[in-house]
All heavy atoms as a GROMACS GRO file, in nm:
protein
  620
    1MET      N    1   0.916   2.167  -0.735
    1MET     CA    2   0.867   2.047  -0.799
    1MET      C    3   0.799   2.078  -0.932
    1MET      O    4   0.816   2.005  -1.027
    1MET     CB    5   0.770   1.973  -0.709
    1MET     CG    6   0.835   1.903  -0.594
    1MET     SD    7   0.718   1.798  -0.510
    1MET     CE    8   0.828   1.722  -0.395
    2LYS      N    9   0.721   2.185  -0.935
    2LYS     CA   10   0.649   2.215  -1.058
    2LYS      C   11   0.745   2.250  -1.172
    2LYS      O   12   0.719   2.216  -1.287
    2LYS     CB   13   0.546   2.325  -1.036
    2LYS     CG   14   0.603   2.460  -1.003
    2LYS     CD   15   0.492   2.560  -0.976
    2LYS     CE   16   0.548   2.699  -0.958
    2LYS     NZ   17   0.446   2.800  -0.947
    3THR      N   18   0.857   2.312  -1.140
    3THR     CA   19   0.957   2.344  -1.243
    3THR      C   20   1.021   2.217  -1.297
    3THR      O   21   1.041   2.204  -1.418
    3THR     CB   22   1.064   2.438  -1.185
    3THR    OG1   23   1.000   2.554  -1.132
    3THR    CG2   24   1.166   2.478  -1.290
    4THR      N   25   1.049   2.123  -1.209
    4THR     CA   26   1.107   1.996  -1.252
    4THR      C   27   1.012   1.920  -1.343
    4THR      O   28   1.053   1.866  -1.446
    4THR     CB   29   1.142   1.910  -1.129
    4THR    OG1   30   1.231   1.984  -1.045
    4THR    CG2   31   1.209   1.780  -1.170
    5ILE      N   32   0.884   1.920  -1.307
    5ILE     CA   33   0.784   1.854  -1.391
    5ILE      C   34   0.780   1.919  -1.529
    5ILE      O   35   0.777   1.850  -1.631
    5ILE     CB   36   0.645   1.856  -1.324
    5ILE    CG1   37   0.647   1.772  -1.198
    5ILE    CG2   38   0.537   1.809  -1.420
    5ILE    CD1   39   0.524   1.789  -1.111
    6TYR      N   40   0.784   2.050  -1.531
    6TYR     CA   41   0.781   2.120  -1.659
    6TYR      C   42   0.908   2.091  -1.740
    6TYR      O   43   0.901   2.064  -1.860
    6TYR     CB   44   0.764   2.271  -1.640
    6TYR     CG   45   0.756   2.344  -1.770
    6TYR    CD1   46   0.639   2.339  -1.846
    6TYR    CD2   47   0.865   2.414  -1.820
    6TYR    CE1   48   0.631   2.403  -1.968
    6TYR    CE2   49   0.857   2.479  -1.942
    6TYR     CZ   50   0.740   2.474  -2.016
    6TYR     OH   51   0.733   2.536  -2.137
    7ASN      N   52   1.023   2.094  -1.675
    7ASN     CA   53   1.150   2.072  -1.746
    7ASN      C   54   1.162   1.932  -1.802
    7ASN      O   55   1.219   1.913  -1.910
    7ASN     CB   56   1.268   2.101  -1.654
    7ASN     CG   57   1.284   2.249  -1.624
    7ASN    OD1   58   1.234   2.334  -1.696
    7ASN    ND2   59   1.354   2.278  -1.517
    8ILE      N   60   1.111   1.833  -1.730
    8ILE     CA   61   1.126   1.695  -1.774
    8ILE      C   62   1.009   1.648  -1.860
    8ILE      O   63   1.029   1.585  -1.964
    8ILE     CB   64   1.144   1.601  -1.652
    8ILE    CG1   65   1.273   1.637  -1.577
    8ILE    CG2   66   1.149   1.455  -1.698
    8ILE    CD1   67   1.292   1.562  -1.447
    9LEU      N   68   0.887   1.678  -1.817
    9LEU     CA   69   0.768   1.626  -1.886
    9LEU      C   70   0.696   1.729  -1.971
    9LEU      O   71   0.600   1.696  -2.039
    9LEU     CB   72   0.670   1.568  -1.783
    9LEU     CG   73   0.722   1.453  -1.697
    9LEU    CD1   74   0.619   1.414  -1.592
    9LEU    CD2   75   0.760   1.334  -1.783
   10ASN      N   76   0.738   1.855  -1.961
   10ASN     CA   77   0.676   1.964  -2.036
   10ASN      C   78   0.528   1.980  -2.002
   10ASN      O   79   0.444   1.997  -2.090
   10ASN     CB   80   0.697   1.945  -2.186
   10ASN     CG   81   0.680   2.074  -2.261
   10ASN    OD1   82   0.707   2.181  -2.208
   10ASN    ND2   83   0.636   2.066  -2.385
   11ILE      N   84   0.500   1.973  -1.872
   11ILE     CA   85   0.363   1.990  -1.823
   11ILE      C   86   0.364   2.101  -1.719
   11ILE      O   87   0.440   2.095  -1.622
   11ILE     CB   88   0.310   1.860  -1.757
   11ILE    CG1   89   0.308   1.746  -1.858
   11ILE    CG2   90   0.172   1.883  -1.697
   11ILE    CD1   91   0.277   1.612  -1.796
   12LYS      N   92   0.278   2.201  -1.740
   12LYS     CA   93   0.265   2.309  -1.642
   12LYS      C   94   0.160   2.271  -1.539
   12LYS      O   95   0.055   2.220  -1.574
   12LYS     CB   96   0.225   2.440  -1.709
   12LYS     CG   97   0.335   2.504  -1.787
   12LYS     CD   98   0.291   2.640  -1.837
   12LYS     CE   99   0.404   2.706  -1.913
   12LYS     NZ  100   0.370   2.841  -1.957
   13MET      N  101   0.192   2.297  -1.413
   13MET     CA  102   0.094   2.276  -1.306
   13MET      C  103   0.128   2.363  -1.187
   13MET      O  104   0.240   2.411  -1.175
   13MET     CB  105   0.086   2.128  -1.267
   13MET     CG  106   0.213   2.067  -1.214
   13MET     SD  107   0.196   1.896  -1.157
   13MET     CE  108   0.128   1.813  -1.296
   14GLU      N  109   0.030   2.382  -1.102
   14GLU     CA  110   0.048   2.460  -0.981
   14GLU      C  111   0.123   2.377  -0.877
   14GLU      O  112   0.132   2.255  -0.888
   14GLU     CB  113  -0.089   2.503  -0.927
   14GLU     CG  114  -0.166   2.593  -1.020
   14GLU     CD  115  -0.094   2.724  -1.049
   14GLU    OE1  116  -0.035   2.780  -0.957
   14GLU    OE2  117  -0.099   2.768  -1.165
   15ALA      N  118   0.173   2.445  -0.775
   15ALA     CA  119   0.254   2.381  -0.673
   15ALA      C  120   0.179   2.268  -0.601
   15ALA      O  121   0.235   2.161  -0.577
   15ALA     CB  122   0.304   2.484  -0.572
   16VAL      N  123   0.053   2.291  -0.567
   16VAL     CA  124  -0.025   2.190  -0.496
   16VAL      C  125  -0.045   2.067  -0.584
   16VAL      O  126  -0.033   1.952  -0.538
   16VAL     CB  127  -0.161   2.247  -0.449
   16VAL    CG1  128  -0.249   2.140  -0.391
   16VAL    CG2  129  -0.139   2.359  -0.348
   17ALA      N  130  -0.074   2.088  -0.711
   17ALA     CA  131  -0.092   1.977  -0.804
   17ALA      C  132   0.039   1.901  -0.824
   17ALA      O  133   0.040   1.778  -0.835
   17ALA     CB  134  -0.145   2.027  -0.938
   18ALA      N  135   0.150   1.974  -0.827
   18ALA     CA  136   0.281   1.910  -0.842
   18ALA      C  137   0.312   1.821  -0.722
   18ALA      O  138   0.362   1.709  -0.737
   18ALA     CB  139   0.390   2.016  -0.860
   19LEU      N  140   0.280   1.868  -0.604
   19LEU     CA  141   0.302   1.789  -0.483
   19LEU      C  142   0.214   1.664  -0.484
   19LEU      O  143   0.259   1.554  -0.451
   19LEU     CB  144   0.275   1.873  -0.358
   19LEU     CG  145   0.301   1.806  -0.225
   19LEU    CD1  146   0.447   1.764  -0.212
   19LEU    CD2  147   0.263   1.900  -0.111
   20SER      N  148   0.091   1.679  -0.527
   20SER     CA  149   0.000   1.565  -0.538
   20SER      C  150   0.054   1.463  -0.639
   20SER      O  151   0.051   1.342  -0.615
   20SER     CB  152  -0.139   1.613  -0.579
   20SER     OG  153  -0.224   1.504  -0.600
   21PHE      N  154   0.102   1.512  -0.752
   21PHE     CA  155   0.158   1.425  -0.856
   21PHE      C  156   0.279   1.350  -0.801
   21PHE      O  157   0.294   1.229  -0.823
   21PHE     CB  158   0.196   1.510  -0.977
   21PHE     CG  159   0.242   1.432  -1.096
   21PHE    CD1  160   0.160   1.338  -1.156
   21PHE    CD2  161   0.366   1.456  -1.152
   21PHE    CE1  162   0.202   1.268  -1.269
   21PHE    CE2  163   0.409   1.386  -1.264
   21PHE     CZ  164   0.326   1.292  -1.322
   22TYR      N  165   0.364   1.419  -0.726
   22TYR     CA  166   0.480   1.356  -0.663
   22TYR      C  167   0.435   1.241  -0.572
   22TYR      O  168   0.489   1.131  -0.579
   22TYR     CB  169   0.560   1.460  -0.583
   22TYR     CG  170   0.661   1.398  -0.489
   22TYR    CD1  171   0.783   1.352  -0.538
   22TYR    CD2  172   0.636   1.385  -0.354
   22TYR    CE1  173   0.877   1.294  -0.454
   22TYR    CE2  174   0.728   1.328  -0.268
   22TYR     CZ  175   0.848   1.282  -0.319
   22TYR     OH  176   0.940   1.224  -0.235
   23HIS      N  177   0.336   1.266  -0.491
   23HIS     CA  178   0.289   1.163  -0.398
   23HIS      C  179   0.225   1.046  -0.471
   23HIS      O  180   0.240   0.930  -0.429
   23HIS     CB  181   0.194   1.222  -0.294
   23HIS     CG  182   0.265   1.301  -0.190
   23HIS    ND1  183   0.348   1.245  -0.095
   23HIS    CD2  184   0.269   1.434  -0.165
   23HIS    CE1  185   0.398   1.337  -0.017
   23HIS    NE2  186   0.352   1.454  -0.058
   24GLN      N  187   0.156   1.073  -0.581
   24GLN     CA  188   0.098   0.964  -0.659
   24GLN      C  189   0.207   0.874  -0.717
   24GLN      O  190   0.198   0.751  -0.707
   24GLN     CB  191   0.014   1.020  -0.774
   24GLN     CG  192  -0.116   1.082  -0.733
   24GLN     CD  193  -0.187   1.146  -0.850
   24GLN    OE1  194  -0.133   1.158  -0.960
   24GLN    NE2  195  -0.309   1.190  -0.826
   25LEU      N  196   0.308   0.937  -0.776
   25LEU     CA  197   0.417   0.858  -0.835
   25LEU      C  198   0.496   0.784  -0.728
   25LEU      O  199   0.531   0.667  -0.745
   25LEU     CB  200   0.510   0.948  -0.916
   25LEU     CG  201   0.449   1.017  -1.039
   25LEU    CD1  202   0.554   1.100  -1.110
   25LEU    CD2  203   0.386   0.917  -1.133
   26ARG      N  204   0.522   0.851  -0.617
   26ARG     CA  205   0.597   0.788  -0.509
   26ARG      C  206   0.520   0.670  -0.451
   26ARG      O  207   0.578   0.565  -0.422
   26ARG     CB  208   0.626   0.889  -0.398
   26ARG     CG  209   0.730   0.838  -0.299
   26ARG     CD  210   0.749   0.935  -0.190
   26ARG     NE  211   0.638   0.914  -0.096
   26ARG     CZ  212   0.635   0.957   0.027
   26ARG    NH1  213   0.733   1.031   0.073
   26ARG    NH2  214   0.533   0.933   0.105
   27SER      N  215   0.388   0.682  -0.440
   27SER     CA  216   0.305   0.572  -0.390
   27SER      C  217   0.309   0.454  -0.487
   27SER      O  218   0.316   0.338  -0.444
   27SER     CB  219   0.161   0.617  -0.371
   27SER     OG  220   0.154   0.710  -0.267
   28PHE      N  221   0.306   0.483  -0.616
   28PHE     CA  222   0.317   0.377  -0.715
   28PHE      C  223   0.450   0.303  -0.699
   28PHE      O  224   0.453   0.180  -0.698
   28PHE     CB  225   0.305   0.434  -0.857
   28PHE     CG  226   0.322   0.330  -0.964
   28PHE    CD1  227   0.213   0.258  -1.009
   28PHE    CD2  228   0.447   0.303  -1.019
   28PHE    CE1  229   0.228   0.160  -1.107
   28PHE    CE2  230   0.463   0.206  -1.116
   28PHE     CZ  231   0.353   0.134  -1.160
   29ILE      N  232   0.558   0.378  -0.686
   29ILE     CA  233   0.690   0.317  -0.669
   29ILE      C  234   0.695   0.234  -0.541
   29ILE      O  235   0.750   0.124  -0.539
   29ILE     CB  236   0.801   0.425  -0.671
   29ILE    CG1  237   0.808   0.488  -0.811
   29ILE    CG2  238   0.936   0.367  -0.631
   29ILE    CD1  239   0.892   0.615  -0.819
   30ARG      N  240   0.637   0.287  -0.435
   30ARG     CA  241   0.636   0.214  -0.306
   30ARG      C  242   0.568   0.078  -0.321
   30ARG      O  243   0.613  -0.022  -0.267
   30ARG     CB  244   0.564   0.296  -0.200
   30ARG     CG  245   0.559   0.228  -0.064
   30ARG     CD  246   0.500   0.318   0.042
   30ARG     NE  247   0.382   0.388  -0.002
   30ARG     CZ  248   0.257   0.354   0.027
   30ARG    NH1  249   0.234   0.250   0.104
   30ARG    NH2  250   0.155   0.424  -0.016
   31LEU      N  251   0.458   0.074  -0.398
   31LEU     CA  252   0.384  -0.050  -0.414
   31LEU      C  253   0.447  -0.147  -0.515
   31LEU      O  254   0.442  -0.268  -0.496
   31LEU     CB  255   0.240  -0.020  -0.457
   31LEU     CG  256   0.155   0.052  -0.354
   31LEU    CD1  257   0.021   0.092  -0.416
   31LEU    CD2  258   0.134  -0.034  -0.232
   32LYS      N  259   0.504  -0.093  -0.622
   32LYS     CA  260   0.548  -0.177  -0.733
   32LYS      C  261   0.699  -0.200  -0.742
   32LYS      O  262   0.744  -0.289  -0.813
   32LYS     CB  263   0.502  -0.117  -0.866
   32LYS     CG  264   0.354  -0.097  -0.879
   32LYS     CD  265   0.284  -0.228  -0.891
   32LYS     CE  266   0.135  -0.205  -0.915
   32LYS     NZ  267   0.061  -0.328  -0.924
   33ASP      N  268   0.778  -0.120  -0.672
   33ASP     CA  269   0.924  -0.125  -0.690
   33ASP      C  270   0.992  -0.092  -0.557
   33ASP      O  271   1.044   0.016  -0.537
   33ASP     CB  272   0.962  -0.023  -0.799
   33ASP     CG  273   1.106  -0.035  -0.844
   33ASP    OD1  274   1.183  -0.108  -0.780
   33ASP    OD2  275   1.140   0.030  -0.944
   34LYS      N  276   0.992  -0.190  -0.469
   34LYS     CA  277   1.040  -0.167  -0.333
   34LYS      C  278   1.188  -0.127  -0.328
   34LYS      O  279   1.228  -0.048  -0.244
   34LYS     CB  280   1.014  -0.289  -0.247
   34LYS     CG  281   0.865  -0.318  -0.236
   34LYS     CD  282   0.831  -0.393  -0.113
   34LYS     CE  283   0.684  -0.426  -0.105
   34LYS     NZ  284   0.594  -0.316  -0.098
   35LYS      N  285   1.268  -0.180  -0.419
   35LYS     CA  286   1.410  -0.145  -0.421
   35LYS      C  287   1.428   0.003  -0.453
   35LYS      O  288   1.504   0.074  -0.385
   35LYS     CB  289   1.484  -0.232  -0.523
   35LYS     CG  290   1.632  -0.208  -0.525
   35LYS     CD  291   1.702  -0.300  -0.622
   35LYS     CE  292   1.851  -0.270  -0.625
   35LYS     NZ  293   1.920  -0.355  -0.724
   36SER      N  294   1.361   0.051  -0.555
   36SER     CA  295   1.370   0.193  -0.591
   36SER      C  296   1.313   0.281  -0.481
   36SER      O  297   1.365   0.389  -0.454
   36SER     CB  298   1.297   0.221  -0.723
   36SER     OG  299   1.361   0.154  -0.829
   37PHE      N  300   1.207   0.233  -0.417
   37PHE     CA  301   1.148   0.311  -0.308
   37PHE      C  302   1.248   0.325  -0.194
   37PHE      O  303   1.258   0.431  -0.132
   37PHE     CB  304   1.019   0.246  -0.259
   37PHE     CG  305   0.949   0.328  -0.155
   37PHE    CD1  306   0.885   0.446  -0.190
   37PHE    CD2  307   0.948   0.288  -0.023
   37PHE    CE1  308   0.820   0.522  -0.093
   37PHE    CE2  309   0.883   0.363   0.074
   37PHE     CZ  310   0.820   0.481   0.038
   38GLY      N  311   1.323   0.220  -0.166
   38GLY     CA  312   1.426   0.228  -0.063
   38GLY      C  313   1.530   0.333  -0.096
   38GLY      O  314   1.574   0.408  -0.008
   39CYS      N  315   1.568   0.343  -0.222
   39CYS     CA  316   1.662   0.448  -0.265
   39CYS      C  317   1.602   0.586  -0.246
   39CYS      O  318   1.670   0.679  -0.200
   39CYS     CB  319   1.702   0.427  -0.411
   39CYS     SG  320   1.798   0.280  -0.440
   40LEU      N  321   1.475   0.601  -0.279
   40LEU     CA  322   1.407   0.730  -0.260
   40LEU      C  323   1.404   0.769  -0.113
   40LEU      O  324   1.425   0.885  -0.079
   40LEU     CB  325   1.264   0.724  -0.312
   40LEU     CG  326   1.243   0.740  -0.460
   40LEU    CD1  327   1.096   0.723  -0.494
   40LEU    CD2  328   1.295   0.871  -0.509
   41MET      N  329   1.377   0.674  -0.028
   41MET     CA  330   1.371   0.704   0.116
   41MET      C  331   1.510   0.742   0.167
   41MET      O  332   1.522   0.826   0.256
   41MET     CB  333   1.316   0.585   0.194
   41MET     CG  334   1.169   0.561   0.172
   41MET     SD  335   1.064   0.703   0.216
   41MET     CE  336   1.047   0.790   0.063
   42GLY      N  337   1.614   0.685   0.108
   42GLY     CA  338   1.750   0.726   0.143
   42GLY      C  339   1.775   0.871   0.105
   42GLY      O  340   1.837   0.946   0.181
   43LEU      N  341   1.725   0.911  -0.011
   43LEU     CA  342   1.738   1.051  -0.053
   43LEU      C  343   1.655   1.142   0.036
   43LEU      O  344   1.696   1.253   0.070
   43LEU     CB  345   1.690   1.069  -0.197
   43LEU     CG  346   1.780   1.020  -0.309
   43LEU    CD1  347   1.709   1.037  -0.443
   43LEU    CD2  348   1.911   1.094  -0.308
   44ASN      N  349   1.537   1.095   0.072
   44ASN     CA  350   1.443   1.175   0.150
   44ASN      C  351   1.498   1.209   0.289
   44ASN      O  352   1.463   1.310   0.346
   44ASN     CB  353   1.310   1.101   0.162
   44ASN     CG  354   1.194   1.191   0.190
   44ASN    OD1  355   1.198   1.309   0.160
   44ASN    ND2  356   1.091   1.135   0.246
   45SER      N  357   1.586   1.124   0.341
   45SER     CA  358   1.637   1.147   0.475
   45SER      C  359   1.756   1.244   0.476
   45SER      O  360   1.804   1.281   0.582
   45SER     CB  361   1.679   1.014   0.539
   45SER     OG  362   1.787   0.958   0.467
   46THR      N  363   1.800   1.285   0.359
   46THR     CA  364   1.910   1.380   0.350
   46THR      C  365   1.853   1.519   0.318
   46THR      O  366   1.734   1.536   0.305
   46THR     CB  367   2.010   1.339   0.241
   46THR    OG1  368   1.944   1.338   0.114
   46THR    CG2  369   2.069   1.200   0.269
   47ASN      N  370   1.941   1.614   0.305
   47ASN     CA  371   1.898   1.752   0.275
   47ASN      C  372   1.888   1.773   0.124
   47ASN      O  373   1.949   1.864   0.069
   47ASN     CB  374   1.995   1.853   0.336
   47ASN     CG  375   1.981   1.861   0.486
   47ASN    OD1  376   1.874   1.834   0.539
   47ASN    ND2  377   2.086   1.898   0.553
   48VAL      N  378   1.810   1.692   0.058
   48VAL     CA  379   1.790   1.701  -0.086
   48VAL      C  380   1.673   1.794  -0.111
   48VAL      O  381   1.571   1.790  -0.043
   48VAL     CB  382   1.763   1.561  -0.146
   48VAL    CG1  383   1.731   1.570  -0.293
   48VAL    CG2  384   1.881   1.470  -0.123
   49LYS      N  385   1.687   1.878  -0.212
   49LYS     CA  386   1.580   1.970  -0.248
   49LYS      C  387   1.461   1.894  -0.306
   49LYS      O  388   1.476   1.785  -0.362
   49LYS     CB  389   1.629   2.070  -0.353
   49LYS     CG  390   1.735   2.164  -0.303
   49LYS     CD  391   1.778   2.258  -0.413
   49LYS     CE  392   1.888   2.351  -0.364
   49LYS     NZ  393   1.932   2.441  -0.470
   50ASP      N  394   1.342   1.952  -0.291
   50ASP     CA  395   1.220   1.890  -0.344
   50ASP      C  396   1.231   1.864  -0.493
   50ASP      O  397   1.184   1.762  -0.542
   50ASP     CB  398   1.099   1.979  -0.316
   50ASP     CG  399   1.060   1.982  -0.169
   50ASP    OD1  400   1.108   1.896  -0.093
   50ASP    OD2  401   0.982   2.070  -0.132
   51SER      N  402   1.294   1.957  -0.564
   51SER     CA  403   1.306   1.940  -0.709
   51SER      C  404   1.391   1.818  -0.744
   51SER      O  405   1.364   1.749  -0.842
   51SER     CB  406   1.365   2.066  -0.772
   51SER     OG  407   1.493   2.093  -0.719
   52GLU      N  408   1.492   1.790  -0.663
   52GLU     CA  409   1.575   1.672  -0.686
   52GLU      C  410   1.498   1.544  -0.656
   52GLU      O  411   1.514   1.443  -0.726
   52GLU     CB  412   1.702   1.679  -0.603
   52GLU     CG  413   1.795   1.791  -0.647
   52GLU     CD  414   1.917   1.804  -0.559
   52GLU    OE1  415   1.980   1.699  -0.528
   52GLU    OE2  416   1.950   1.917  -0.519
   53LEU      N  417   1.415   1.546  -0.551
   53LEU     CA  418   1.332   1.430  -0.522
   53LEU      C  419   1.234   1.403  -0.636
   53LEU      O  420   1.216   1.289  -0.678
   53LEU     CB  421   1.254   1.452  -0.392
   53LEU     CG  422   1.332   1.440  -0.262
   53LEU    CD1  423   1.244   1.481  -0.145
   53LEU    CD2  424   1.384   1.300  -0.243
   54MET      N  425   1.173   1.509  -0.687
   54MET     CA  426   1.081   1.493  -0.799
   54MET      C  427   1.155   1.439  -0.921
   54MET      O  428   1.105   1.350  -0.991
   54MET     CB  429   1.012   1.625  -0.833
   54MET     CG  430   0.918   1.616  -0.952
   54MET     SD  431   0.794   1.487  -0.937
   54MET     CE  432   0.659   1.582  -0.875
   55GLY      N  433   1.273   1.491  -0.947
   55GLY     CA  434   1.354   1.441  -1.058
   55GLY      C  435   1.385   1.293  -1.044
   55GLY      O  436   1.380   1.217  -1.141
   56ALA      N  437   1.416   1.251  -0.923
   56ALA     CA  438   1.447   1.110  -0.897
   56ALA      C  439   1.323   1.023  -0.920
   56ALA      O  440   1.332   0.916  -0.981
   56ALA     CB  441   1.499   1.092  -0.756
   57VAL      N  442   1.208   1.070  -0.874
   57VAL     CA  443   1.084   0.994  -0.891
   57VAL      C  444   1.051   0.982  -1.040
   57VAL      O  445   1.019   0.873  -1.088
   57VAL     CB  446   0.968   1.062  -0.814
   57VAL    CG1  447   0.833   1.008  -0.856
   57VAL    CG2  448   0.987   1.044  -0.665
   58ILE      N  449   1.061   1.091  -1.112
   58ILE     CA  450   1.031   1.086  -1.256
   58ILE      C  451   1.132   0.997  -1.329
   58ILE      O  452   1.094   0.919  -1.417
   58ILE     CB  453   1.028   1.228  -1.316
   58ILE    CG1  454   0.907   1.305  -1.261
   58ILE    CG2  455   1.020   1.222  -1.469
   58ILE    CD1  456   0.902   1.451  -1.301
   59SER      N  457   1.257   1.005  -1.291
   59SER     CA  458   1.360   0.922  -1.353
   59SER      C  459   1.330   0.773  -1.333
   59SER      O  460   1.340   0.693  -1.427
   59SER     CB  461   1.497   0.956  -1.296
   59SER     OG  462   1.596   0.871  -1.348
   60ILE      N  463   1.293   0.736  -1.212
   60ILE     CA  464   1.257   0.595  -1.186
   60ILE      C  465   1.138   0.555  -1.271
   60ILE      O  466   1.137   0.447  -1.332
   60ILE     CB  467   1.226   0.576  -1.036
   60ILE    CG1  468   1.354   0.587  -0.954
   60ILE    CG2  469   1.158   0.441  -1.011
   60ILE    CD1  470   1.332   0.600  -0.805
   61MET      N  471   1.038   0.641  -1.277
   61MET     CA  472   0.920   0.609  -1.357
   61MET      C  473   0.954   0.598  -1.505
   61MET      O  474   0.904   0.509  -1.573
   61MET     CB  475   0.811   0.714  -1.334
   61MET     CG  476   0.752   0.714  -1.194
   61MET     SD  477   0.669   0.560  -1.146
   61MET     CE  478   0.524   0.565  -1.252
   62GLN      N  479   1.040   0.687  -1.555
   62GLN     CA  480   1.076   0.683  -1.697
   62GLN      C  481   1.154   0.557  -1.732
   62GLN      O  482   1.135   0.501  -1.840
   62GLN     CB  483   1.158   0.806  -1.735
   62GLN     CG  484   1.078   0.933  -1.745
   62GLN     CD  485   1.164   1.054  -1.776
   62GLN    OE1  486   1.276   1.066  -1.726
   62GLN    NE2  487   1.110   1.145  -1.854
   63THR      N  488   1.242   0.514  -1.644
   63THR     CA  489   1.328   0.401  -1.677
   63THR      C  490   1.265   0.266  -1.645
   63THR      O  491   1.283   0.170  -1.720
   63THR     CB  492   1.464   0.411  -1.606
   63THR    OG1  493   1.444   0.421  -1.465
   63THR    CG2  494   1.543   0.531  -1.654
   64LYS      N  495   1.189   0.258  -1.535
   64LYS     CA  496   1.137   0.128  -1.491
   64LYS      C  497   0.988   0.109  -1.514
   64LYS      O  498   0.941  -0.004  -1.522
   64LYS     CB  499   1.170   0.108  -1.344
   64LYS     CG  500   1.319   0.101  -1.317
   64LYS     CD  501   1.346   0.065  -1.175
   64LYS     CE  502   1.497   0.050  -1.154
   64LYS     NZ  503   1.528   0.000  -1.020
   65HIS      N  504   0.915   0.218  -1.522
   65HIS     CA  505   0.768   0.208  -1.534
   65HIS      C  506   0.715   0.310  -1.636
   65HIS      O  507   0.626   0.390  -1.603
   65HIS     CB  508   0.704   0.231  -1.397
   65HIS     CG  509   0.764   0.150  -1.288
   65HIS    ND1  510   0.743   0.014  -1.275
   65HIS    CD2  511   0.850   0.185  -1.188
   65HIS    CE1  512   0.810  -0.030  -1.170
   65HIS    NE2  513   0.876   0.070  -1.115
   66PRO      N  514   0.767   0.309  -1.758
   66PRO     CA  515   0.727   0.413  -1.854
   66PRO      C  516   0.579   0.411  -1.891
   66PRO      O  517   0.519   0.517  -1.912
   66PRO     CB  518   0.815   0.385  -1.976
   66PRO     CG  519   0.856   0.243  -1.962
   66PRO     CD  520   0.862   0.215  -1.814
   67LEU      N  521   0.518   0.294  -1.898
   67LEU     CA  522   0.376   0.288  -1.933
   67LEU      C  523   0.289   0.346  -1.822
   67LEU      O  524   0.190   0.414  -1.849
   67LEU     CB  525   0.335   0.145  -1.966
   67LEU     CG  526   0.403   0.084  -2.089
   67LEU    CD1  527   0.360  -0.061  -2.107
   67LEU    CD2  528   0.373   0.165  -2.213
   68ALA      N  529   0.327   0.320  -1.699
   68ALA     CA  530   0.251   0.376  -1.587
   68ALA      C  531   0.265   0.527  -1.584
   68ALA      O  532   0.168   0.599  -1.562
   68ALA     CB  533   0.298   0.315  -1.455
   69LEU      N  534   0.387   0.577  -1.608
   69LEU     CA  535   0.408   0.722  -1.613
   69LEU      C  536   0.325   0.783  -1.725
   69LEU      O  537   0.262   0.888  -1.705
   69LEU     CB  538   0.556   0.755  -1.632
   69LEU     CG  539   0.589   0.904  -1.643
   69LEU    CD1  540   0.549   0.979  -1.517
   69LEU    CD2  541   0.737   0.923  -1.672
   70GLU      N  542   0.323   0.718  -1.839
   70GLU     CA  543   0.243   0.769  -1.951
   70GLU      C  544   0.096   0.779  -1.912
   70GLU      O  545   0.029   0.878  -1.944
   70GLU     CB  546   0.260   0.676  -2.071
   70GLU     CG  547   0.188   0.722  -2.195
   70GLU     CD  548   0.212   0.629  -2.312
   70GLU    OE1  549   0.320   0.565  -2.319
   70GLU    OE2  550   0.122   0.620  -2.398
   71GLN      N  551   0.045   0.680  -1.840
   71GLN     CA  552  -0.094   0.684  -1.797
   71GLN      C  553  -0.120   0.795  -1.696
   71GLN      O  554  -0.220   0.864  -1.704
   71GLN     CB  555  -0.135   0.548  -1.738
   71GLN     CG  556  -0.284   0.540  -1.707
   71GLN     CD  557  -0.369   0.558  -1.831
   71GLN    OE1  558  -0.348   0.492  -1.932
   71GLN    NE2  559  -0.464   0.649  -1.825
   72TYR      N  560  -0.027   0.816  -1.605
   72TYR     CA  561  -0.041   0.928  -1.510
   72TYR      C  562  -0.043   1.061  -1.584
   72TYR      O  563  -0.121   1.150  -1.549
   72TYR     CB  564   0.074   0.928  -1.407
   72TYR     CG  565   0.053   0.835  -1.292
   72TYR    CD1  566   0.130   0.720  -1.278
   72TYR    CD2  567  -0.042   0.859  -1.194
   72TYR    CE1  568   0.112   0.633  -1.171
   72TYR    CE2  569  -0.061   0.774  -1.086
   72TYR     CZ  570   0.016   0.661  -1.076
   72TYR     OH  571  -0.002   0.576  -0.971
   73VAL      N  572   0.039   1.076  -1.685
   73VAL     CA  573   0.043   1.201  -1.762
   73VAL      C  574  -0.088   1.218  -1.838
   73VAL      O  575  -0.144   1.328  -1.841
   73VAL     CB  576   0.164   1.202  -1.858
   73VAL    CG1  577   0.156   1.318  -1.955
   73VAL    CG2  578   0.294   1.211  -1.776
   74ILE      N  579  -0.139   1.113  -1.897
   74ILE     CA  580  -0.268   1.120  -1.967
   74ILE      C  581  -0.378   1.163  -1.870
   74ILE      O  582  -0.459   1.251  -1.901
   74ILE     CB  583  -0.303   0.985  -2.034
   74ILE    CG1  584  -0.210   0.961  -2.154
   74ILE    CG2  585  -0.449   0.981  -2.077
   74ILE    CD1  586  -0.217   0.820  -2.209
   75ASP      N  587  -0.378   1.104  -1.752
   75ASP     CA  588  -0.478   1.140  -1.651
   75ASP      C  589  -0.467   1.286  -1.610
   75ASP      O  590  -0.567   1.352  -1.584
   75ASP     CB  591  -0.467   1.049  -1.529
   75ASP     CG  592  -0.506   0.905  -1.560
   75ASP    OD1  593  -0.567   0.879  -1.665
   75ASP    OD2  594  -0.472   0.817  -1.477
   76LEU      N  595  -0.345   1.336  -1.601
   76LEU     CA  596  -0.323   1.476  -1.565
   76LEU      C  597  -0.383   1.572  -1.668
   76LEU      O  598  -0.436   1.676  -1.634
   76LEU     CB  599  -0.174   1.508  -1.556
   76LEU     CG  600  -0.102   1.481  -1.426
   76LEU    CD1  601   0.045   1.514  -1.442
   76LEU    CD2  602  -0.161   1.560  -1.312
   77LYS      N  603  -0.371   1.534  -1.793
   77LYS     CA  604  -0.414   1.624  -1.901
   77LYS      C  605  -0.566   1.622  -1.921
   77LYS      O  606  -0.617   1.701  -1.998
   77LYS     CB  607  -0.342   1.586  -2.031
   77LYS     CG  608  -0.193   1.617  -2.023
   77LYS     CD  609  -0.122   1.584  -2.152
   77LYS     CE  610   0.025   1.624  -2.144
   77LYS     NZ  611   0.096   1.596  -2.267
   78GLN      N  612  -0.635   1.532  -1.856
   78GLN     CA  613  -0.781   1.525  -1.872
   78GLN      C  614  -0.851   1.618  -1.777
   78GLN      O  615  -0.809   1.660  -1.680
   78GLN     CB  616  -0.830   1.383  -1.851
   78GLN     CG  617  -0.786   1.292  -1.962
   78GLN     CD  618  -0.835   1.149  -1.940
   78GLN    OE1  619  -0.890   1.115  -1.836
   78GLN    NE2  620  -0.814   1.066  -2.038
   0.00000   0.00000   0.00000
């Protein structure tokens, strides 16, 4: 997950922080975008790698919730 975050958002973080970031974004999607969350849960039930799940979460945030993603990134850098 941390490699995916770095490759897409150019942010370095440790594995535990990357997992926390994933859960924060996924929780946001669960609350604000139930259709996309349903797609994520479909991916989650298959043998998809963690990096692919993180990529999917970031992709949803970039396309549907860019301002929220920007705020999460700002919070990370503080």
